C-alpha positions as CSV (number, residue, x, y, z in Angstrom):
1,X,-14.2,-26.5,24.1
2,X,-16.6,-27.9,26.0
3,X,-19.7,-27.5,23.8
4,X,-17.4,-28.7,20.8
5,X,-16.6,-32.5,22.7
6,X,-20.4,-32.2,23.0
7,X,-21.1,-32.2,19.8
8,X,-18.6,-34.7,19.0
9,X,-19.8,-37.0,21.3
10,X,-23.7,-36.4,19.3
11,X,-21.7,-37.2,16.2
12,X,-20.5,-40.4,17.3
13,X,-23.8,-40.9,19.3
14,X,-26.2,-40.2,16.4
15,X,-23.2,-41.3,12.9
16,X,-24.8,-38.2,11.1
17,X,-21.9,-36.5,9.6
18,X,-23.2,-33.7,7.7
19,X,-25.2,-32.6,11.0
20,X,-22.0,-32.9,12.8
21,X,-20.5,-30.8,10.2
22,X,-22.7,-28.3,10.0
23,X,-22.6,-27.7,14.2
24,X,-19.0,-27.6,14.3
25,X,-19.1,-24.8,11.4
26,X,-21.7,-23.7,13.7
27,X,-19.1,-23.7,16.6
28,X,-16.5,-22.3,15.0
29,X,-18.5,-19.8,13.7
30,X,-19.7,-18.9,17.4
31,X,-16.3,-19.2,18.7
32,X,-14.8,-16.0,16.1
33,X,-17.7,-14.1,16.7
34,X,-17.5,-14.5,20.8
35,X,-13.5,-13.8,20.1
36,X,-14.3,-10.5,18.4
37,X,-13.0,-7.2,20.6
38,X,-16.2,-5.3,22.1
39,X,-17.0,-1.7,21.0
40,X,-15.2,-1.7,17.5
41,X,-16.3,1.2,15.2
42,X,-18.9,0.2,13.5
43,X,-19.1,-1.0,9.5
44,X,-20.3,-2.9,7.0
45,X,-21.3,-6.5,7.7
46,X,-19.4,-9.1,6.9
47,X,-19.2,-12.6,5.2
48,X,-18.4,-15.5,8.0
49,X,-13.8,-16.1,7.9
50,X,-13.5,-14.0,4.4
51,X,-15.8,-10.7,6.1
52,X,-15.2,-7.9,4.2
53,X,-13.1,-9.4,1.4
54,X,-16.0,-10.1,-1.2
55,X,-16.9,-6.4,-1.3
56,X,-13.9,-5.1,-2.1
57,X,-12.5,-7.2,-4.5
58,X,-15.9,-6.5,-6.9
59,X,-15.1,-2.5,-5.9
60,X,-13.5,-0.8,-9.0
61,X,-11.1,0.9,-6.5
62,X,-11.3,0.5,-2.9
63,X,-10.3,3.5,-1.9
64,X,-13.1,5.0,-3.1
65,X,-15.7,2.4,-2.4
66,X,-14.1,3.0,1.8
67,X,-14.5,6.6,1.3
68,X,-18.2,6.3,0.4
69,X,-18.9,3.9,3.7
70,X,-17.5,6.2,5.4
71,X,-20.4,8.2,5.2
72,X,-22.4,5.6,6.2
73,X,-20.2,4.3,9.2
74,X,-18.1,7.6,10.4
75,X,-14.7,8.6,9.8
76,X,-14.1,5.5,12.4
77,X,-14.9,2.3,10.9
78,X,-14.5,-1.1,10.9
79,X,-13.5,-3.6,7.8
80,X,-13.4,-7.2,8.4
81,X,-10.2,-8.9,6.4
82,X,-11.1,-12.6,6.6
83,X,-11.5,-12.8,9.8
84,X,-9.6,-10.1,11.2
85,X,-10.8,-6.1,11.7
86,X,-9.0,-3.9,10.9
87,X,-9.9,0.1,10.9
88,X,-10.0,2.9,8.7
89,X,-9.6,6.5,9.0
90,X,-11.2,8.8,7.1
91,X,-11.2,12.2,7.2
92,X,-8.6,15.1,7.4
93,X,-9.3,15.8,11.6
94,X,-9.9,12.6,12.1
95,X,-7.0,11.4,10.4
96,X,-4.6,14.1,11.5
97,X,-6.1,13.6,15.3
98,X,-5.0,10.4,15.6
99,X,-1.8,10.6,13.4
100,X,-0.2,13.7,14.7
101,X,-2.3,14.6,18.5
102,X,-2.0,10.6,19.4
103,X,1.0,9.7,17.2
104,X,1.9,6.9,20.3
105,X,-1.0,5.2,19.6
106,X,-1.4,5.1,16.3
107,X,2.6,5.1,14.6
108,X,3.1,0.9,14.6
109,X,3.1,-1.3,11.8
110,X,1.3,-4.1,10.9
111,X,2.6,-6.7,7.7
112,X,1.6,-10.2,7.1
113,X,3.4,-11.8,9.6
114,X,5.2,-13.9,7.1
115,X,6.9,-10.8,5.1
116,X,7.7,-9.9,8.4
117,X,9.6,-13.2,8.7
118,X,11.4,-11.9,5.6
119,X,12.3,-8.6,6.6
120,X,12.9,-9.0,10.1
121,X,15.8,-12.2,11.2
122,X,14.3,-15.1,9.8
123,X,13.3,-16.1,13.4
124,X,9.6,-16.6,14.3
125,X,7.5,-14.0,14.8
126,X,10.8,-11.8,14.2
127,X,9.9,-8.4,13.4
128,X,10.7,-6.3,10.4
129,X,13.8,-4.9,10.6
130,X,14.7,-0.9,8.1
131,X,12.3,2.0,9.3
132,X,9.1,1.5,6.5
133,X,7.7,-1.7,8.3
134,X,9.3,-1.7,11.4
135,X,7.8,-2.1,14.9
136,X,7.4,1.4,16.5
137,X,10.4,1.8,19.2
138,X,13.2,3.1,20.1
139,X,15.1,1.0,17.1
140,X,12.6,2.7,14.7
141,X,13.2,6.2,15.9
142,X,17.6,5.4,15.6
143,X,17.4,4.1,12.4
144,X,14.8,6.5,11.0
145,X,17.5,9.7,12.8
146,X,20.3,8.0,10.5
147,X,18.9,7.8,7.3
148,X,17.5,11.1,7.6
149,X,21.0,13.0,8.1
150,X,22.4,10.9,5.9
151,X,20.3,11.7,3.4
152,X,21.1,15.2,3.7
153,X,24.7,14.8,4.2
154,X,24.2,13.3,0.2
155,X,22.3,16.5,-1.1
156,X,18.9,15.7,-0.2
157,X,17.0,18.7,0.1
158,X,20.4,20.6,-1.1
159,X,21.6,22.1,-4.5
160,X,24.5,19.1,-4.0
161,X,22.1,16.9,-5.6
162,X,20.7,19.2,-8.2
163,X,23.5,17.7,-10.0
164,X,22.5,14.1,-10.0
165,X,18.7,15.2,-10.7
166,X,19.8,17.0,-13.8
167,X,21.9,14.0,-15.2
168,X,19.6,11.8,-14.7
169,X,17.0,14.6,-16.5
170,X,19.2,14.5,-19.3
171,X,19.4,11.3,-19.8
172,X,15.6,10.9,-19.5
173,X,15.3,13.9,-22.3
174,X,17.7,11.9,-24.7
175,X,15.9,9.0,-24.7
176,X,12.8,10.4,-25.3
177,X,14.3,12.3,-27.9
178,X,15.1,8.8,-29.6
179,X,11.5,7.7,-29.9
180,X,12.0,10.6,-32.9
181,X,8.0,11.1,-31.6
182,X,6.8,8.4,-32.3
183,X,4.8,6.6,-30.0
184,X,5.8,4.7,-26.9
185,X,4.9,3.7,-23.2
186,X,6.6,5.7,-20.8
187,X,6.7,4.1,-17.7
188,X,10.0,1.9,-17.8
189,X,12.1,5.3,-19.2
190,X,10.9,6.8,-16.0
191,X,11.2,4.1,-13.7
192,X,15.3,4.1,-14.7
193,X,15.5,7.7,-14.0
194,X,14.2,8.1,-10.9
195,X,16.0,4.7,-9.4
196,X,19.2,5.5,-10.9
197,X,19.2,8.7,-8.6
198,X,18.3,6.8,-5.6
199,X,21.1,4.3,-6.9
200,X,23.3,7.6,-7.1
201,X,22.7,8.3,-3.4
202,X,23.4,4.9,-1.9
203,X,25.5,3.1,-4.0
204,X,28.1,6.5,-5.1
205,X,27.1,6.0,-9.2
206,X,24.3,5.5,-11.4
207,X,23.7,2.9,-13.5
208,X,23.9,2.5,-17.2
209,X,20.0,2.3,-18.6
210,X,21.3,-1.2,-20.5
211,X,23.4,-2.7,-17.0
212,X,22.6,-6.1,-16.1
213,X,22.9,-5.2,-12.8
214,X,20.3,-2.3,-13.2
215,X,17.9,-4.4,-15.3
216,X,18.3,-7.1,-12.7
217,X,17.1,-4.4,-9.5
218,X,14.2,-2.8,-12.0
219,X,12.5,-5.9,-12.4
220,X,13.2,-7.1,-8.6
221,X,11.4,-4.0,-7.6
222,X,8.3,-4.6,-10.6
223,X,7.7,-7.5,-9.1
224,X,7.4,-6.5,-5.7
225,X,4.7,-4.0,-6.2
226,X,2.7,-5.8,-8.2
227,X,-0.7,-6.5,-7.5
228,X,-0.7,-10.3,-5.2
229,X,-2.6,-13.0,-7.4
230,X,-6.2,-13.8,-4.5
231,X,-3.9,-16.9,-3.7
232,X,-1.5,-15.1,-2.7
233,X,-3.6,-12.3,-0.8
234,X,-5.1,-14.5,0.9
235,X,-2.2,-16.6,1.9
236,X,-0.8,-13.1,3.1
237,X,-3.3,-12.6,5.4
238,X,-3.6,-16.4,6.5
239,X,-1.3,-19.2,7.0
240,X,-4.9,-21.2,6.0
241,X,-4.3,-20.4,2.9
242,X,-1.5,-20.6,2.2
243,X,-2.2,-24.1,0.9
244,X,-3.4,-22.8,-2.8
245,X,-0.9,-22.4,-3.5
246,X,0.2,-25.9,-2.5
247,X,2.6,-24.9,0.0
248,X,4.7,-22.6,-2.0
249,X,6.2,-18.9,-0.7
250,X,4.1,-16.0,-2.4
251,X,5.8,-14.6,-5.4
252,X,5.9,-11.4,-3.7
253,X,8.0,-12.9,-0.6
254,X,10.2,-14.8,-3.4
255,X,10.6,-11.1,-5.4
256,X,11.8,-9.6,-1.7
257,X,14.0,-12.2,-1.0
258,X,16.0,-12.1,-4.3
259,X,15.6,-8.6,-4.1
260,X,17.5,-9.0,-0.9
261,X,20.3,-10.8,-2.2
262,X,20.7,-8.1,-4.6
263,X,21.1,-5.4,-1.2
264,X,23.8,-7.8,-0.1
265,X,25.9,-8.5,-3.1
266,X,26.4,-4.2,-3.1
267,X,27.1,-4.3,0.9
268,X,29.9,-6.5,0.0
269,X,31.3,-4.7,-3.0
270,X,31.3,-1.7,-0.6
271,X,33.0,-3.5,2.3
272,X,36.1,-4.6,0.0
273,X,36.6,-1.1,-0.9
274,X,35.6,0.2,2.1
275,X,37.8,3.6,2.7
276,X,36.5,5.1,6.4
277,X,38.1,8.3,5.0
278,X,36.2,8.6,1.7
279,X,32.5,8.0,2.4
280,X,31.3,7.8,-1.2
281,X,27.4,7.4,-0.3
282,X,24.6,5.8,2.1
283,X,26.3,2.0,2.2
284,X,29.4,3.7,3.5
285,X,28.1,5.9,5.6
286,X,26.4,3.2,7.2
287,X,29.3,1.1,7.2
288,X,31.8,3.6,9.2
289,X,29.0,3.7,12.6
290,X,29.3,-0.1,12.6
291,X,33.3,0.6,13.2
292,X,32.0,3.8,15.9
293,X,32.1,2.6,19.2
294,X,29.0,1.5,20.3
295,X,26.8,0.1,23.1
296,X,25.4,-3.3,22.6
297,X,22.1,-1.4,21.4
298,X,23.3,0.2,19.3
299,X,25.6,-2.5,17.5
300,X,22.3,-4.4,17.7
301,X,20.6,-1.8,15.3
302,X,23.2,-1.4,12.4
303,X,24.1,-5.1,11.3
304,X,24.0,-5.7,7.4
305,X,20.9,-6.9,7.7
306,X,19.5,-3.5,8.9
307,X,21.6,-1.9,6.2
308,X,19.8,-4.3,3.6
309,X,16.2,-3.3,4.3
310,X,17.0,0.1,4.7
311,X,17.7,-0.1,1.4
312,X,14.9,-2.4,-0.1
313,X,12.7,0.9,1.9
314,X,15.0,3.5,0.0
315,X,14.2,1.5,-3.6
316,X,10.9,0.4,-3.0
317,X,8.9,3.7,-1.9
318,X,11.6,6.3,-3.3
319,X,10.6,4.4,-7.5
320,X,7.6,3.5,-8.0
321,X,5.7,6.5,-6.8
322,X,7.7,9.1,-7.8
323,X,8.0,7.8,-11.5
324,X,4.2,7.2,-11.4
325,X,3.5,10.8,-10.2
326,X,5.6,12.2,-13.4
327,X,3.1,9.2,-15.7
328,X,-0.2,11.1,-13.8
329,X,1.3,14.6,-14.6
330,X,2.0,13.7,-18.2
331,X,-1.4,12.2,-18.5
332,X,-3.4,15.0,-17.2
333,X,-1.6,17.7,-19.3
334,X,-1.8,15.5,-22.3
335,X,-6.0,15.2,-22.1
336,X,-5.8,19.5,-20.3
337,X,-3.8,20.8,-23.7
338,X,-4.8,23.9,-22.3
339,X,-3.0,23.7,-18.9
340,X,-0.2,22.2,-20.3
341,X,0.8,25.3,-22.4
342,X,0.0,27.5,-19.6
343,X,3.2,25.6,-17.6
344,X,5.2,26.0,-21.2
345,X,4.5,30.0,-21.0
346,X,5.8,30.4,-17.3
347,X,8.5,27.9,-17.9
348,X,9.4,29.5,-21.0
349,X,9.2,32.9,-19.4
350,X,10.7,32.3,-16.6
351,X,14.1,29.6,-17.6
352,X,14.2,30.0,-21.4
353,X,16.5,27.0,-21.8
354,X,18.8,27.2,-18.6
355,X,17.9,23.5,-16.9
356,X,15.9,23.9,-13.7
357,X,16.6,24.3,-10.1
358,X,14.8,23.4,-7.0
359,X,15.4,26.9,-5.5
360,X,13.1,28.3,-8.6
361,X,10.2,26.8,-7.7
362,X,8.7,29.7,-6.3
363,X,9.3,31.7,-9.7
364,X,7.2,28.6,-11.2
365,X,4.3,28.9,-9.2
366,X,1.4,27.9,-11.8
367,X,4.2,24.9,-12.5
368,X,4.3,24.2,-8.7
369,X,0.3,24.5,-8.7
370,X,0.1,21.8,-11.1
371,X,2.3,19.3,-9.6
372,X,0.4,19.6,-6.5
373,X,-3.1,19.3,-8.1
374,X,-1.3,16.7,-9.1
375,X,-0.5,14.9,-5.7
376,X,-4.1,15.9,-4.2
377,X,-6.6,14.2,-7.8
378,X,-4.4,11.4,-7.6
379,X,-2.4,10.1,-4.6
380,X,0.0,7.6,-5.5
381,X,-0.4,6.0,-1.9
382,X,-4.3,6.1,-1.4
383,X,-4.8,4.4,1.3
384,X,-1.0,4.6,3.4
385,X,1.5,2.5,4.6
386,X,-0.6,0.7,7.0
387,X,-0.2,1.6,10.9
388,X,-0.9,-0.3,13.9
389,X,-2.2,0.8,17.0
390,X,0.7,0.7,19.6
391,X,-0.9,-0.2,22.8
392,X,-5.4,-0.6,23.5
393,X,-6.9,2.3,23.3
394,X,-9.7,4.3,21.7
395,X,-10.9,6.7,19.3
396,X,-13.7,8.7,19.0
397,X,-15.3,6.7,21.2
398,X,-14.8,3.1,19.7
399,X,-12.3,1.1,21.0
400,X,-9.1,0.2,19.2
401,X,-7.7,-2.9,20.1
402,X,-3.4,-2.8,20.1
403,X,-1.7,-4.1,16.5
404,X,-5.3,-3.5,14.7
405,X,-4.4,-2.9,11.6
406,X,-5.0,0.6,10.8
407,X,-5.7,2.1,7.0
408,X,-5.4,5.6,6.3
409,X,-7.5,6.7,3.7
410,X,-5.5,9.5,2.3
411,X,-8.4,9.7,-0.9
412,X,-10.8,10.6,1.4
413,X,-9.0,14.0,2.7
414,X,-8.0,15.0,-1.1
415,X,-11.6,14.3,-2.3
416,X,-13.5,16.1,0.0
417,X,-15.1,18.6,-1.2
418,X,-15.3,20.8,1.5
419,X,-11.6,21.1,1.6
420,X,-11.3,20.9,-2.5
421,X,-14.3,21.9,-3.9
422,X,-15.6,20.2,-7.0
423,X,-12.6,17.8,-5.9
424,X,-13.4,15.6,-9.3
425,X,-11.6,18.8,-11.7
426,X,-8.1,19.5,-12.8
427,X,-7.6,23.0,-10.9
428,X,-4.2,23.7,-10.5
429,X,-5.6,27.1,-9.4
430,X,-6.6,26.1,-5.8
431,X,-3.5,26.3,-4.6
432,X,-2.6,29.9,-6.2
433,X,-3.5,32.8,-3.9
434,X,-5.1,36.2,-5.3
435,X,-1.6,37.2,-6.1
436,X,-0.6,33.9,-8.1
437,X,1.5,33.2,-5.5
438,X,1.8,29.1,-4.7
439,X,-0.8,28.6,-2.1
440,X,0.2,25.6,0.4
441,X,-3.1,23.8,1.6
442,X,-3.1,22.0,4.9
443,X,-4.8,19.4,3.8
444,X,-2.3,17.9,0.9
445,X,-0.6,15.3,2.1
446,X,0.3,12.9,-0.8
447,X,3.3,12.0,1.9
448,X,0.9,11.3,4.8
449,X,1.6,13.0,8.6
450,X,3.2,12.0,11.9
451,X,5.1,10.5,12.7
452,X,5.9,8.0,9.6
453,X,5.3,10.6,7.2
454,X,7.4,9.6,4.2
455,X,11.1,9.0,4.4
456,X,11.8,9.7,1.4
457,X,10.3,13.6,1.0
458,X,12.1,15.6,0.1
459,X,14.2,13.2,-2.1
460,X,10.5,13.2,-4.2
461,X,9.6,16.7,-4.1
462,X,13.4,17.6,-5.7
463,X,12.7,14.8,-7.8
464,X,8.9,15.6,-9.2
465,X,9.6,19.3,-9.6
466,X,13.0,18.9,-11.9
467,X,12.0,15.7,-14.1
468,X,8.7,17.7,-14.7
469,X,10.3,21.3,-15.8
470,X,12.9,19.6,-17.3
471,X,10.4,17.6,-19.7
472,X,7.8,20.2,-20.1
473,X,10.7,22.3,-20.7
474,X,11.5,20.6,-23.9
475,X,8.3,18.7,-25.0
476,X,5.2,19.1,-25.6
477,X,3.2,15.4,-25.2
478,X,0.0,14.6,-26.7
479,X,-2.4,11.3,-27.2
480,X,-0.9,9.6,-30.6
481,X,-3.3,10.4,-33.4
482,X,-6.4,8.3,-33.1
483,X,-6.2,7.3,-29.9
484,X,-8.8,7.0,-27.2
485,X,-8.5,9.0,-24.0
486,X,-6.7,7.2,-21.8
487,X,-9.2,6.3,-18.6
488,X,-8.1,8.6,-15.6
489,X,-9.5,6.3,-12.9
490,X,-6.6,4.6,-11.4
491,X,-5.9,1.1,-10.2
492,X,-3.9,0.2,-6.8
493,X,-0.9,-1.8,-7.5
494,X,-0.2,-3.3,-4.6
495,X,-0.4,-0.2,-3.1
496,X,0.2,2.4,-5.5
497,X,-1.9,4.3,-7.1
498,X,-1.0,3.5,-10.8
499,X,-3.1,4.6,-14.6
500,X,-4.1,1.7,-16.4
501,X,-0.7,1.8,-19.3
502,X,-1.1,3.7,-22.3
503,X,0.8,5.5,-24.7
504,X,1.6,9.2,-25.9
505,X,3.9,11.0,-27.9
506,X,6.4,13.7,-26.7
507,X,7.5,16.7,-29.8
508,X,10.3,18.2,-28.8
509,X,9.8,22.2,-28.5
510,X,11.8,25.0,-30.3
């Protein structure tokens, strides 16, 4: 502050505005530099104020860029988002150490404050509610435990859910049959199917694809995971940049508010017809929990606001991710017709025309290996949902200050040639043992690992297997005649690794 006063005095003395502004900028940069934490992990040099954002903006696919940088700077690396340091963890052993062996230190969450305010109780500096983005602690543990138990009660991981998935798989097949073998984009149809499975769990029933409420839900989900504009991204990083939006909220925030309103309406509809002796779905289970005798802390954990945010987490984490994985799987089938034929032969020999069951996955090892290889080569959330340090700590000898954002580079694990030889090649055989049985690989971690492993992992596995097998059982997929081979490089839509738009033809099998 004394330096700044001297500059102001000097400016007044010499009345030289350019010199004054230059001096102020120099003081500001010096101040920011002196505020930097000491002994941070090494990393690429950043620009003043914007840090490494220009470098990342030029990257075609920055999980791959960060993986290359880790070869120079190490598996614990610092990048600068604006003037704020973030840590990138790469390599299986480093990630396992942080998220599993040191879980208490690295299991917090860090999201932009504007999002935390919307997803919290609306107060300044409020913490996000729900499960996906909630701060690590007793409240989060309580909510996650309740959510997992309730999902299991409604069939996740059990045969009782298979009927709902089979119903949706049949609806999906009929939609594809209606295309009559013509070229079409499968994206929206797949989103509808996966979203409807979640609807059956949380709302107690599926929607017809043309239902206005369902179309509204899909539109809002799509909008909340769209890649924000440059101005919106800067506004999320630092409130100062919100002036670029002329004071407006980022579009993603507006869509999130609308999604909250949708869930609020569903909760109110359930409350009107709630019967404690007939628990129909996830919402009813939560409303029943609200009525149980509880202490003050428990009551605070089971508010309508909390339920609203948990519902949003279930939809946002479980719709686009699973649908996009299946899109990648079909894309790889089309460009690898010999692999598609092997999948067809295995399904035909084991199932024939019988509907698939999740329990049969061990009888379809090549098909299971194909799904695993899709998840390896195209991890849907390649940098995970950002973590944060729960407290001041160290890793590999470097200081990690409390609340520092941490990116977990799953891409670096799945593309590690020492773990997965020839990682750029699509080879389902890498997940088969010498006897042809499916062989798990501990470094295949598409759902992350540790305390923050994906809440919907079991649901996603069931959906992926049953929907993929149902599609491969009924159709042969190929590129439209004359169409160029689609790009096999993904792009990040928000945090999700999505393929560039492509069309396909689905030919019914005999």
